[in-house]
C-alpha positions as a Python dict, from the first residue, in 0.01 Angstrom:
ca = {
    (1, 'M'): (0, 0, 0),
    (2, 'D'): (159, 98, 330),
    (3, 'R'): (209, -121, 638),
    (4, 'C'): (-90, 22, 820),
    (5, 'S'): (-328, -63, 533),
    (6, 'T'): (-182, -411, 506),
    (7, 'R'): (-227, -465, 880),
    (8, 'I'): (-590, -344, 872),
    (9, 'I'): (-670, -571, 578),
    (10, 'G'): (-506, -860, 763),
    (11, 'L'): (-718, -795, 1074),
    (12, 'V'): (-1037, -775, 868),
    (13, 'L'): (-955, -1102, 690),
    (14, 'A'): (-874, -1271, 1023),
    (15, 'A'): (-1210, -1158, 1163),
    (16, 'V'): (-1393, -1291, 856),
    (17, 'V'): (-1215, -1627, 878),
    (18, 'S'): (-1287, -1652, 1254),
    (19, 'T'): (-1655, -1573, 1201),
    (20, 'A'): (-1680, -1832, 923),
    (21, 'A'): (-1513, -2094, 1142),
    (22, 'I'): (-1762, -2027, 1423),
    (23, 'A'): (-2056, -2045, 1183),
    (24, 'A'): (-1925, -2373, 1041),
    (25, 'A'): (-1871, -2537, 1382),
    (26, 'P'): (-2103, -2835, 1429),
    (27, 'H'): (-2402, -2800, 1658),
    (28, 'W'): (-2445, -3079, 1913),
    (29, 'L'): (-2775, -3214, 2044),
    (30, 'D'): (-2783, -3348, 2400),
    (31, 'F'): (-3051, -3590, 2519),
    (32, 'P'): (-3068, -3701, 2883),
    (33, 'A'): (-3075, -4071, 2968),
    (34, 'G'): (-3424, -4212, 2921),
    (35, 'A'): (-3546, -3927, 2699),
    (36, 'P'): (-3814, -4054, 2458),
    (37, 'L'): (-3680, -4032, 2102),
    (38, 'R'): (-3804, -4155, 1764),
    (39, 'A'): (-3602, -4314, 1486),
    (40, 'T'): (-3647, -4497, 1160),
    (41, 'V'): (-3467, -4831, 1186),
    (42, 'T'): (-3383, -5091, 920),
    (43, 'L'): (-3286, -5435, 1045),
    (44, 'L'): (-3026, -5591, 817),
    (45, 'P'): (-3069, -5949, 694),
    (46, 'K'): (-2789, -6192, 779),
    (47, 'Q'): (-2505, -6175, 525),
    (48, 'G'): (-2174, -6302, 655),
    (49, 'D'): (-2074, -6108, 967),
    (50, 'V'): (-2352, -5850, 929),
    (51, 'G'): (-2723, -5863, 1009),
    (52, 'R'): (-2965, -6088, 1198),
    (53, 'E'): (-3161, -6402, 1114),
    (54, 'T'): (-3449, -6341, 1356),
    (55, 'P'): (-3685, -6049, 1421),
    (56, 'I'): (-3653, -5808, 1712),
    (57, 'Y'): (-3927, -5703, 1955),
    (58, 'T'): (-4000, -5422, 2199),
    (59, 'G'): (-3729, -5411, 2464),
    (60, 'Y'): (-3448, -5507, 2224),
    (61, 'A'): (-3139, -5315, 2342),
    (62, 'P'): (-2861, -5277, 2082),
    (63, 'Q'): (-2569, -5036, 2099),
    (64, 'L'): (-2611, -4730, 1876),
    (65, 'A'): (-2307, -4568, 1714),
    (66, 'F'): (-2370, -4234, 1544),
    (67, 'H'): (-2037, -4165, 1376),
    (68, 'P'): (-1668, -4236, 1430),
    (69, 'G'): (-1535, -4074, 1743),
    (70, 'T'): (-1852, -4099, 1950),
    (71, 'A'): (-1909, -4365, 2211),
    (72, 'E'): (-2167, -4634, 2153),
    (73, 'V'): (-2469, -4608, 2381),
    (74, 'T'): (-2712, -4886, 2470),
    (75, 'C'): (-3072, -4797, 2383),
    (76, 'R'): (-3401, -4986, 2416),
    (77, 'L'): (-3634, -4997, 2119),
    (78, 'D'): (-4012, -4973, 2143),
    (79, 'L'): (-4191, -5113, 1838),
    (80, 'G'): (-4530, -4981, 1951),
    (81, 'D'): (-4846, -5156, 2061),
    (82, 'S'): (-4822, -5425, 1796),
    (83, 'D'): (-4699, -5773, 1886),
    (84, 'D'): (-4535, -5790, 1544),
    (85, 'G'): (-4159, -5793, 1553),
    (86, 'L'): (-3931, -5614, 1310),
    (87, 'A'): (-3802, -5876, 1068),
    (88, 'P'): (-3460, -5863, 902),
    (89, 'G'): (-3486, -5652, 586),
    (90, 'A'): (-3780, -5447, 721),
    (91, 'T'): (-3790, -5078, 816),
    (92, 'R'): (-4006, -4918, 1083),
    (93, 'T'): (-4032, -4602, 1292),
    (94, 'V'): (-3964, -4695, 1654),
    (95, 'G'): (-3934, -4537, 1996),
    (96, 'V'): (-3583, -4517, 2143),
    (97, 'K'): (-3475, -4471, 2506),
    (98, 'C'): (-3104, -4468, 2579),
    (99, 'D'): (-2952, -4588, 2906),
    (100, 'D'): (-2698, -4302, 2912),
    (101, 'V'): (-2680, -3941, 2796),
    (102, 'L'): (-2681, -3922, 2417),
    (103, 'K'): (-2480, -3649, 2243),
    (104, 'V'): (-2501, -3632, 1863),
    (105, 'R'): (-2411, -3383, 1594),
    (106, 'E'): (-2717, -3214, 1447),
    (107, 'D'): (-2590, -3284, 1095),
    (108, 'K'): (-2512, -3655, 1163),
    (109, 'L'): (-2831, -3818, 1289),
    (110, 'S'): (-2778, -4152, 1113),
    (111, 'F'): (-2649, -4443, 1318),
    (112, 'S'): (-2564, -4811, 1310),
    (113, 'L'): (-2706, -5073, 1548),
    (114, 'F'): (-2461, -5322, 1696),
    (115, 'E'): (-2520, -5645, 1883),
    (116, 'G'): (-2213, -5805, 2039),
    (117, 'G'): (-1987, -5604, 1808),
    (118, 'R'): (-2176, -5712, 1493),
    (119, 'K'): (-2364, -5456, 1284),
    (120, 'V'): (-2729, -5562, 1273),
    (121, 'G'): (-2909, -5249, 1153),
    (122, 'E'): (-2908, -4888, 1048),
    (123, 'G'): (-3124, -4595, 1141),
    (124, 'V'): (-3184, -4222, 1150),
    (125, 'L'): (-3286, -4025, 1454),
    (126, 'L'): (-3601, -3823, 1383),
    (127, 'R'): (-3638, -3465, 1503),
}
């Protein structure tokens, strides 16, 4: 194989690798502050430094952290028309409105809920 053929093959391989890298790049979703979102949330029961002992109600505003490297954002939860709270250990679909812009990776919609630095729940943003 001569130098010209080797160079052409190298260029073709570089183009294939570049295209694959672009296709594999994560897609980000941007939601403006106050956008109405839905999520499934599980409130963790108190176990050591994790969880809560009491239920939460509409207006509860934990910090949501989607994955390492993203900033936590404070969001208000809406449990619906019911006066029933969400008890530790229970799971429910809730409304979510964040105080700031929310930017999340499309392939990483799960998050943790924090209250004063303590993990109190887990959830998944619904699309």
